[in-house]
DSSP file (Angstrom, degrees, kcal/mol; ACC not computed):
  #  RESIDUE AA STRUCTURE BP1 BP2  ACC     N-H-->O    O-->H-N    N-H-->O    O-->H-N    TCO  KAPPA ALPHA  PHI   PSI    X-CA   Y-CA   Z-CA
    1    1 A M     >        0   0    0      0, 0.0     4,-0.7     0, 0.0     3,-0.5   0.000 360.0 360.0 360.0 -32.2   26.7   -9.5   -0.1
    2    2 A F  H  >  +     0   0    0      1,-0.2     4,-0.7     2,-0.2     3,-0.2   0.754 360.0  66.7 -80.9 -20.2   25.6   -8.6    3.4
    3    3 A K  H  4 S+     0   0    0      1,-0.2     4,-0.3     2,-0.2     3,-0.3   0.796  95.7  56.4 -64.7 -29.0   26.6   -5.0    2.9
    4    4 A F  H  4 S+     0   0    0     -3,-0.5     3,-0.4     1,-0.2    -1,-0.2   0.808 109.9  44.4 -69.8 -28.7   23.8   -4.7    0.3
    5    5 A F  H >< S+     0   0    0     -4,-0.7     3,-1.5    -3,-0.2    -1,-0.2   0.518  90.6  90.1 -91.4  -9.0   21.2   -5.8    2.9
    6    6 A S  T 3< S+     0   0    0     -4,-0.7    -1,-0.2    -3,-0.3    -2,-0.1   0.794  82.1  55.3 -58.2 -30.3   22.7   -3.6    5.7
    7    7 A A  T 3  S+     0   0    0     -3,-0.4    -1,-0.3    -4,-0.3     2,-0.2   0.646  93.8  87.4 -83.9 -11.2   20.5   -0.6    4.8
    8    8 A C  S <  S-     0   0    0     -3,-1.5     2,-0.2    -4,-0.1     5,-0.1  -0.558  87.9-109.5 -85.1 149.3   17.3   -2.9    5.2
    9    9 A R    >   -     0   0    0     -2,-0.2     3,-1.8     1,-0.1     4,-0.2  -0.564  26.0-125.2 -75.5 144.7   15.6   -3.2    8.7
   10   10 A K  G >  S+     0   0    0      1,-0.3     3,-1.9    -2,-0.2    -1,-0.1   0.804 103.3  67.6 -69.7 -28.2   16.1   -6.6   10.0
   11   11 A E  G 3  S+     0   0    0      1,-0.3    -1,-0.3     3,-0.1    -2,-0.0   0.642  98.7  53.0 -63.7 -13.8   12.4   -7.3   10.5
   12   12 A Y  G <  S+     0   0    0     -3,-1.8    16,-2.9    15,-0.0     2,-0.4   0.387  94.0  86.1-103.1   6.3   11.8   -7.3    6.8
   13   13 A L  E <   -A   27   0A   0     -3,-1.9     2,-0.5    14,-0.2    14,-0.2  -0.818  61.8-155.7-106.2 141.4   14.6   -9.9    6.1
   14   14 A I  E     -A   26   0A   0     12,-2.5    12,-1.4    -2,-0.4     2,-0.6  -0.979   9.1-159.3-114.4 120.0   13.9  -13.6    6.2
   15   15 A L  E     -A   25   0A   0     -2,-0.5     2,-0.4    10,-0.2    10,-0.2  -0.863  10.0-178.1-105.5 127.1   16.9  -15.8    6.9
   16   16 A I  E     -A   24   0A   0      8,-2.7     8,-3.6    -2,-0.6     2,-0.6  -0.984  14.3-153.2-123.8 130.5   16.8  -19.6    5.9
   17   17 A R  E     -A   23   0A   0     -2,-0.4     6,-0.2     6,-0.2     2,-0.1  -0.907  18.1-156.1 -97.5 118.8   19.7  -22.0    6.6
   18   18 A D    >   -     0   0    0      4,-2.1     3,-1.8    -2,-0.6     0, 0.0  -0.256  35.4 -89.1 -87.5-178.6   19.7  -24.8    4.1
   19   19 A M  T 3  S+     0   0    0      1,-0.3    -1,-0.1     2,-0.1    -2,-0.0   0.792 124.5  58.1 -65.8 -28.4   21.3  -28.2    4.7
   20   20 A A  T 3  S-     0   0    0      2,-0.1    -1,-0.3     1,-0.1     3,-0.1   0.505 119.2-107.3 -81.7  -2.5   24.7  -27.3    3.4
   21   21 A G  S <  S+     0   0    0     -3,-1.8     2,-0.3     1,-0.3    -2,-0.1   0.550  73.8 138.6  88.2   7.5   24.8  -24.4    6.0
   22   22 A L        -     0   0    0      1,-0.0    -4,-2.1    -5,-0.0     2,-0.6  -0.607  47.5-135.2 -88.4 152.4   24.3  -21.5    3.5
   23   23 A I  E     -A   17   0A   0     -2,-0.3     2,-0.4    -6,-0.2    -6,-0.2  -0.888  13.9-157.3-107.7 128.0   22.1  -18.8    4.5
   24   24 A L  E     -A   16   0A   0     -8,-3.6    -8,-2.7    -2,-0.6     2,-0.4  -0.843   6.6-150.9-106.5 140.5   19.6  -17.4    2.1
   25   25 A L  E     -A   15   0A   0     -2,-0.4     2,-0.4   -10,-0.2   -10,-0.2  -0.911  14.7-179.5-111.5 137.0   18.2  -14.0    2.5
   26   26 A F  E     -A   14   0A   0    -12,-1.4   -12,-2.5    -2,-0.4     2,-0.4  -0.978  20.6-137.0-126.6 143.6   14.8  -13.0    1.3
   27   27 A L  E     -A   13   0A   0     -2,-0.4   -14,-0.2   -14,-0.2   -15,-0.0  -0.835  23.5-123.2 -93.1 137.5   13.1   -9.5    1.6
   28   28 A M        -     0   0    0    -16,-2.9     2,-0.1    -2,-0.4    26,-0.0  -0.662  33.8-117.6 -75.5 133.8    9.5   -9.5    2.6
   29   29 A P        -     0   0    0      0, 0.0     2,-0.7     0, 0.0    -1,-0.1  -0.430  16.4-131.7 -74.1 150.3    7.4   -7.7   -0.1
   30   30 A M        +     0   0    0     76,-0.2    78,-3.1    -2,-0.1     2,-0.4  -0.905  36.1 172.3 -96.3 109.2    5.6   -4.5    0.8
   31   31 A I  E     -Bc  54 108B   0     23,-2.7    23,-2.9    -2,-0.7     2,-0.4  -0.957  16.6-175.9-126.2 140.6    2.1   -4.8   -0.4
   32   32 A M  E     -Bc  53 109B   0     76,-2.3    78,-3.3    -2,-0.4     2,-0.5  -0.997   9.8-159.7-135.7 135.3   -0.9   -2.4    0.2
   33   33 A V  E     -Bc  52 110B   0     19,-2.9    19,-2.5    -2,-0.4     2,-0.6  -0.972   6.5-158.8-118.4 123.5   -4.4   -3.3   -1.2
   34   34 A V  E     -Bc  51 111B   0     76,-3.0    78,-2.8    -2,-0.5     2,-0.5  -0.903   4.5-162.2-113.3 123.2   -6.7   -0.4   -1.5
   35   35 A I  E     -Bc  50 112B   0     15,-3.3    15,-2.2    -2,-0.6     2,-0.4  -0.930   7.9-173.6-109.5 113.4  -10.4   -1.3   -1.6
   36   36 A L  E     - c   0 113B   0     76,-3.1    78,-3.0    -2,-0.5     2,-0.6  -0.931  15.9-154.4-115.6 134.8  -12.9    1.3   -3.0
   37   37 A A  E     - c   0 114B   0     -2,-0.4     9,-3.9     9,-0.3     2,-0.3  -0.928  23.2-166.0-103.3 116.4  -16.7    1.0   -3.0
   38   38 A L  E     -Dc  45 115B   0     76,-2.5    78,-2.7    -2,-0.6     2,-0.3  -0.831  26.6-114.2-106.7 137.8  -18.1    3.3   -5.9
   39   39 A D     >  -     0   0    0      5,-3.2     4,-1.8    -2,-0.3    76,-0.1  -0.559  24.7-142.1 -66.7 129.3  -21.6    4.4   -6.5
   40   40 A K  T  4 S+     0   0    0     -2,-0.3    -1,-0.1     1,-0.2    75,-0.1   0.876  95.9  34.1 -62.5 -34.6  -22.7    2.7   -9.8
   41   41 A K  T  4 S+     0   0    0      1,-0.1    -1,-0.2     3,-0.0    -2,-0.0   0.891 130.0  28.7 -91.6 -38.0  -24.6    5.7  -11.1
   42   42 A E  T  4 S-     0   0    0      2,-0.1    39,-2.0    38,-0.0    40,-0.2   0.720  90.2-136.8 -93.0 -25.4  -22.6    8.7   -9.8
   43   43 A G     <  +     0   0    0     -4,-1.8    39,-0.7     1,-0.3    37,-0.3   0.639  56.4 131.3  73.4  14.3  -19.3    7.3   -9.7
   44   44 A R        -     0   0    0     36,-0.2    -5,-3.2    35,-0.1     2,-0.4  -0.491  65.8 -86.5 -96.4 173.8  -18.4    8.7   -6.4
   45   45 A L  B     -D   38   0B   0     32,-1.3     2,-0.7    -7,-0.2    -7,-0.3  -0.596  31.5-147.4 -85.3 134.9  -16.9    7.0   -3.5
   46   46 A V        -     0   0    0     -9,-3.9    -9,-0.3    -2,-0.4    -1,-0.0  -0.874  65.7 -31.4-101.9 111.1  -19.4    5.3   -1.0
   47   47 A G  S    S-     0   0    0     -2,-0.7   -10,-0.1   -11,-0.1    -2,-0.0  -0.309 103.5 -35.9  69.0-165.0  -17.9    5.5    2.5
   48   48 A K        -     0   0    0      1,-0.1   -11,-0.1   -12,-0.1     2,-0.1  -0.572  63.1-111.1 -92.5 152.7  -14.3    5.5    3.3
   49   49 A P        -     0   0    0      0, 0.0     2,-0.5     0, 0.0   -13,-0.2  -0.479  27.8-135.1 -74.9 155.3  -11.7    3.4    1.4
   50   50 A D  E     -B   35   0B   0    -15,-2.2   -15,-3.3    -2,-0.1     2,-0.5  -0.945  16.2-164.2-115.7 127.7  -10.1    0.4    3.2
   51   51 A I  E     -B   34   0B   0     -2,-0.5     2,-0.5   -17,-0.2   -17,-0.2  -0.954   1.9-164.6-111.9 126.6   -6.4   -0.1    2.9
   52   52 A V  E     -B   33   0B   0    -19,-2.5   -19,-2.9    -2,-0.5     2,-0.4  -0.936  10.2-164.6-113.3 127.7   -4.8   -3.4    3.9
   53   53 A S  E     -B   32   0B   0     -2,-0.5     2,-0.5   -21,-0.2   -21,-0.2  -0.937  10.9-176.1-122.6 134.9   -1.0   -3.4    4.4
   54   54 A R  E    S-B   31   0B   0    -23,-2.9   -23,-2.7    -2,-0.4     4,-0.1  -0.989  76.7 -10.5-128.3 121.7    1.4   -6.4    4.6
   55   55 A G  S    S+     0   0    0     -2,-0.5     3,-0.1   -25,-0.2   -23,-0.1   0.637 112.8  91.2  68.4  15.2    5.1   -5.8    5.3
   56   56 A F  S    S-     0   0    0      1,-0.4     2,-0.3   -25,-0.3    -1,-0.1   0.848  94.4  -5.9-100.2 -60.3    4.9   -2.0    4.9
   57   57 A V        -     0   0    0      6,-0.0     2,-0.7     4,-0.0    -1,-0.4  -0.985  69.0-112.8-136.3 146.4    4.2   -0.4    8.2
   58   58 A D     >  -     0   0    0     -2,-0.3     4,-2.7     1,-0.2     3,-0.3  -0.717  29.4-159.5 -78.6 115.3    3.4   -1.9   11.6
   59   59 A V  H  > S+     0   0    0     -2,-0.7     4,-0.6     1,-0.2    -1,-0.2   0.790  87.0  57.2 -70.6 -24.6   -0.3   -0.8   12.0
   60   60 A E  H  4 S+     0   0    0      2,-0.2    -1,-0.2     1,-0.2     3,-0.2   0.845 118.5  31.3 -79.9 -24.8   -0.3   -1.2   15.7
   61   61 A H  H  4 S+     0   0    0     -3,-0.3    -2,-0.2     1,-0.1    -1,-0.2   0.845 139.4  13.0 -87.7 -39.6    2.6    1.2   16.2
   62   62 A D  H  <  +     0   0    0     -4,-2.7     3,-0.4     1,-0.1     4,-0.4  -0.568  69.0 139.9-146.3  65.8    2.1    3.6   13.3
   63   63 A G    >X  +     0   0    0     -4,-0.6     4,-2.1     1,-0.2     3,-0.6   0.672  58.1  86.6 -76.8 -19.6   -1.3    3.2   11.8
   64   64 A S  H 3> S+     0   0    0      1,-0.3     4,-2.8     2,-0.2     5,-0.2   0.846  83.1  54.8 -53.1 -41.1   -1.6    6.9   11.4
   65   65 A V  H 3> S+     0   0    0     -3,-0.4     4,-2.0     2,-0.2    -1,-0.3   0.904 110.4  47.0 -60.0 -47.0    0.2    6.9    8.0
   66   66 A I  H <> S+     0   0    0     -3,-0.6     4,-2.8    -4,-0.4    -2,-0.2   0.931 111.6  51.7 -60.2 -51.6   -2.5    4.3    6.7
   67   67 A D  H  X S+     0   0    0     -4,-2.1     4,-2.3     1,-0.2    -2,-0.2   0.903 108.2  50.0 -61.3 -46.2   -5.3    6.5    8.2
   68   68 A R  H  X S+     0   0    0     -4,-2.8     4,-1.9     2,-0.2    -1,-0.2   0.897 109.4  52.9 -62.4 -38.4   -4.0    9.6    6.4
   69   69 A G  H  X S+     0   0    0     -4,-2.0     4,-2.5    -5,-0.2     5,-0.2   0.947 107.7  51.7 -58.0 -45.3   -3.8    7.7    3.0
   70   70 A K  H  X S+     0   0    0     -4,-2.8     4,-2.4     1,-0.2    -2,-0.2   0.948 111.6  46.9 -59.5 -44.5   -7.4    6.7    3.5
   71   71 A E  H  X S+     0   0    0     -4,-2.3     4,-1.9     2,-0.2    -1,-0.2   0.816 107.9  54.4 -62.8 -32.7   -8.3   10.3    4.0
   72   72 A L  H  X S+     0   0    0     -4,-1.9     4,-2.2     2,-0.2    -2,-0.2   0.955 112.6  44.3 -64.6 -55.8   -6.3   11.5    1.1
   73   73 A V  H  X S+     0   0    0     -4,-2.5     4,-1.7     1,-0.2    -2,-0.2   0.844 110.9  53.5 -60.2 -35.6   -8.3    9.1   -1.2
   74   74 A A  H  X S+     0   0    0     -4,-2.4     4,-0.8    -5,-0.2    -1,-0.2   0.917 111.7  45.6 -62.3 -44.8  -11.6    9.9    0.4
   75   75 A V  H  < S+     0   0    0     -4,-1.9     3,-0.3     1,-0.2     4,-0.3   0.891 115.0  47.7 -69.3 -41.0  -11.1   13.7   -0.2
   76   76 A A  H  < S+     0   0    0     -4,-2.2    -1,-0.2     1,-0.2    -2,-0.2   0.799 123.9  27.9 -81.5 -29.0   -9.9   13.1   -3.8
   77   77 A F  H  < S+     0   0    0     -4,-1.7   -32,-1.3    -5,-0.2     3,-0.3   0.277  92.6  91.4-118.4  12.1  -12.6   10.8   -5.0
   78   78 A G  S  < S+     0   0    0     -4,-0.8    -2,-0.1    -3,-0.3    -1,-0.1   0.673  76.1  70.6 -79.6 -14.4  -15.6   11.8   -2.8
   79   79 A K  S    S-     0   0    0     -4,-0.3    -1,-0.2     1,-0.1   -35,-0.1   0.854  94.3-142.9 -72.2 -37.0  -16.9   14.3   -5.4
   80   80 A G        +     0   0    0     -3,-0.3   -37,-0.2   -37,-0.3   -36,-0.2  -0.334  64.7  94.6 101.4 176.5  -17.9   11.7   -7.9
   81   81 A H        +     0   0    0    -39,-2.0     2,-0.4     1,-0.2   -38,-0.2   0.838  53.0 148.3  65.7  42.0  -17.8   11.5  -11.8
   82   82 A H        -     0   0    0    -39,-0.7     2,-0.3   -40,-0.2    -1,-0.2  -0.823  52.6-111.2-105.3 141.1  -14.6    9.6  -12.1
   83   83 A E    >>  -     0   0    0     -2,-0.4     4,-1.5     1,-0.1     3,-0.8  -0.559  24.2-132.3 -68.8 130.8  -13.8    7.3  -14.9
   84   84 A H  H 3> S+     0   0    0     -2,-0.3     4,-0.8     1,-0.3     3,-0.2   0.875 104.0  46.7 -54.0 -47.9  -13.6    3.8  -13.6
   85   85 A S  H 3> S+     0   0    0      1,-0.2     4,-0.6     2,-0.2    -1,-0.3   0.730 110.0  54.1 -74.5 -19.1  -10.4    2.9  -15.4
   86   86 A A  H <> S+     0   0    0     -3,-0.8     4,-2.5     1,-0.2     5,-0.2   0.715  94.4  70.2 -80.6 -22.6   -8.6    6.2  -14.3
   87   87 A I  H  X S+     0   0    0     -4,-1.5     4,-2.8     1,-0.2    -2,-0.2   0.911  95.7  51.6 -59.9 -42.7   -9.3    5.6  -10.7
   88   88 A H  H  X S+     0   0    0     -4,-0.8     4,-2.1     1,-0.2    -1,-0.2   0.876 114.5  43.0 -58.1 -42.0   -6.9    2.7  -10.4
   89   89 A T  H  X S+     0   0    0     -4,-0.6     4,-2.9     2,-0.2     5,-0.3   0.935 116.4  47.2 -67.8 -49.6   -4.0    4.8  -12.0
   90   90 A Q  H  X S+     0   0    0     -4,-2.5     4,-2.6     1,-0.2     5,-0.2   0.913 112.3  49.0 -68.2 -41.2   -4.9    7.9  -10.0
   91   91 A V  H  X S+     0   0    0     -4,-2.8     4,-3.2    -5,-0.2     5,-0.4   0.974 113.0  47.9 -53.4 -56.2   -5.1    6.0   -6.6
   92   92 A K  H  X S+     0   0    0     -4,-2.1     4,-2.3     1,-0.2     5,-0.2   0.893 115.8  44.1 -59.4 -45.0   -1.8    4.2   -7.2
   93   93 A E  H  X S+     0   0    0     -4,-2.9     4,-2.5     2,-0.2     5,-0.2   0.975 115.6  47.4 -58.4 -58.8    0.1    7.5   -8.2
   94   94 A M  H  X S+     0   0    0     -4,-2.6     4,-2.5    -5,-0.3    -2,-0.2   0.901 118.3  38.5 -56.5 -52.8   -1.4    9.5   -5.4
   95   95 A L  H  X S+     0   0    0     -4,-3.2     4,-3.2    -5,-0.2     5,-0.4   0.895 114.1  55.3 -70.9 -36.4   -0.7    6.9   -2.6
   96   96 A S  H  X S+     0   0    0     -4,-2.3     4,-1.8    -5,-0.4    -2,-0.2   0.951 112.4  43.7 -65.9 -45.9    2.7    5.9   -4.0
   97   97 A R  H  X S+     0   0    0     -4,-2.5     4,-1.8    -5,-0.2    -1,-0.2   0.918 116.5  47.6 -50.8 -54.6    3.7    9.6   -3.9
   98   98 A F  H  X S+     0   0    0     -4,-2.5     4,-1.6    -5,-0.2    -2,-0.2   0.910 113.3  45.8 -57.6 -50.7    2.2   10.0   -0.4
   99   99 A F  H  X>S+     0   0    0     -4,-3.2     4,-2.8     1,-0.2     5,-0.6   0.847 109.9  53.5 -67.9 -39.0    3.7    7.0    1.1
  100  100 A Y  H  X5S+     0   0    0     -4,-1.8     4,-1.6    -5,-0.4    -1,-0.2   0.906 109.7  48.5 -59.7 -41.6    7.2    7.7   -0.3
  101  101 A E  H  <5S+     0   0    0     -4,-1.8    -2,-0.2    -5,-0.2    -1,-0.2   0.852 118.3  42.1 -71.8 -31.1    7.2   11.3    1.2
  102  102 A Q  H  <5S+     0   0    0     -4,-1.6    -2,-0.2    -5,-0.1    -1,-0.2   0.868 135.8   9.3 -82.4 -36.3    6.1    9.9    4.5
  103  103 A T  H  <5S-     0   0    0     -4,-2.8    -3,-0.2     2,-0.2    -2,-0.2   0.560  86.6-124.1-122.3 -13.7    8.2    6.7    4.9
  104  104 A K  S  <<S+     0   0    0     -4,-1.6     2,-0.3    -5,-0.6    -4,-0.2   0.833  75.5 115.5  68.7  28.7   10.8    6.8    2.1
  105  105 A R        -     0   0    0     -6,-0.6    -1,-0.3    -9,-0.1    -2,-0.2  -0.915  59.5-144.1-126.2 157.3    9.5    3.4    0.9
  106  106 A R        -     0   0    0     -2,-0.3   -76,-0.2    -3,-0.1     2,-0.1  -0.849  23.2-170.7-121.7  83.1    7.7    2.3   -2.4
  107  107 A P        -     0   0    0      0, 0.0     2,-0.4     0, 0.0   -76,-0.2  -0.455  32.6-103.1 -73.1 157.6    5.2   -0.4   -1.6
  108  108 A M  E     -c   31   0B   0    -78,-3.1   -76,-2.3    -2,-0.1     2,-0.5  -0.708  40.3-153.2 -72.4 127.5    3.3   -2.4   -4.3
  109  109 A I  E     -c   32   0B   0     -2,-0.4     2,-0.5   -78,-0.2   -76,-0.2  -0.931  14.9-175.5-111.2 115.4   -0.1   -0.9   -4.5
  110  110 A I  E     -c   33   0B   0    -78,-3.3   -76,-3.0    -2,-0.5     2,-0.3  -0.926  10.7-158.5-113.3 128.3   -3.0   -3.0   -5.7
  111  111 A T  E     -c   34   0B   0     -2,-0.5     2,-0.4   -78,-0.2   -76,-0.2  -0.841   8.7-171.3-106.2 143.2   -6.5   -1.2   -6.2
  112  112 A T  E     -c   35   0B   0    -78,-2.8   -76,-3.1    -2,-0.3     2,-0.5  -0.982   3.7-166.8-131.2 121.4  -10.0   -2.8   -6.2
  113  113 A A  E     -c   36   0B   0     -2,-0.4     2,-0.5   -78,-0.2   -76,-0.2  -0.947   3.6-168.8-109.7 124.6  -13.1   -0.9   -7.1
  114  114 A I  E     -c   37   0B   0    -78,-3.0   -76,-2.5    -2,-0.5     2,-0.6  -0.947  14.0-141.1-111.1 123.9  -16.5   -2.3   -6.4
  115  115 A E  E      c   38   0B   0     -2,-0.5   -76,-0.2   -78,-0.2   -78,-0.1  -0.742 360.0 360.0 -87.1 122.0  -19.5   -0.8   -7.8
  116  116 A V              0   0    0    -78,-2.7   -77,-0.2    -2,-0.6    -1,-0.1   0.377 360.0 360.0-117.7 360.0  -22.5   -0.8   -5.6
């Protein structure tokens, strides 16, 4: 059982010892929330997107990956005239591919588009 988890970094594991002395292992989920503000009339991105990461990368030590992801989304959706439903799928696919190439990890990506 422990060989399965040997490939994981220890800071992403949660160890819990129960009353019987058994050790339970849990993996912290890797979640990213992408928040986009879209112009209601033109459908273009207003400002830069915001990306909130939990359990994926330590922003204090390596926030450059998150910043490059923000720039990637800003360049792709800054021109306007995007269908609202297609934006969610495109952002997820684009960032999933980008973050896997950079970190070899696949976080769960949740997108939220707010029309202003």
